[in-house]
Structure formats: C-alpha cells, structure tokens
C-alpha positions in Angstrom: 94.1 100.4 117.6 95.0 104.0 118.7 95.6 106.9 116.4 98.9 108.8 116.5 98.8 112.0 118.5 98.6 115.1 116.3 97.9 118.8 116.7 94.9 118.6 114.4 91.6 119.2 116.0 88.8 116.7 115.5 85.8 117.8 113.4 83.1 119.9 115.2 79.5 119.2 114.1 76.6 121.1 115.6 73.6 119.3 116.9 71.5 121.2 114.3 73.6 119.6 111.6 73.1 116.1 113.1 69.4 116.4 114.0 67.9 118.9 111.7 64.3 119.2 112.9 64.3 115.7 114.5 64.8 115.0 118.2 66.4 111.6 117.7 68.9 110.0 115.4 70.4 106.5 115.1 74.1 105.9 114.9 75.6 102.6 113.6 79.0 101.8 115.1 80.9 98.5 114.8 77.7 96.5 114.1 75.7 98.1 116.9 72.9 100.7 116.7 72.8 103.6 119.2 70.1 106.2 119.7 71.1 109.8 120.3 68.2 112.0 121.5 67.5 115.5 122.7 65.6 115.5 126.0 62.8 117.9 126.8 65.5 120.0 128.8 67.8 120.2 125.8 70.4 117.6 127.0 71.8 114.8 124.8 71.4 111.1 125.8 73.1 108.3 124.0 71.7 104.8 124.5 72.5 101.4 123.1 
C-alpha cells in the first residue's frame, strides 16, 4: 500500500540518536530482524 504524496518531509534521525555509543543496532520490520552497523570506516551497512 503506498502513501499519498505530500509536501511533508519524512523525519530525520541522526545516527547518534539511533546508535548512541553502540556500533550496531537491530531493526524489526514486518516480522524480520535486520542489523544496521557502522563499519570501521564510518559507513552504514544494513543486513538481513
């Protein structure tokens, strides 16, 4: 199901807000668990 198009911007969350002092978090989405981690070079990687 798609959302109607609006001029409203999606929320913006900093990586500091998501991770705090951790380098990895888990995201539960539609019954699946994903891992979002910060690499040693500061990039983000999302894996299932």
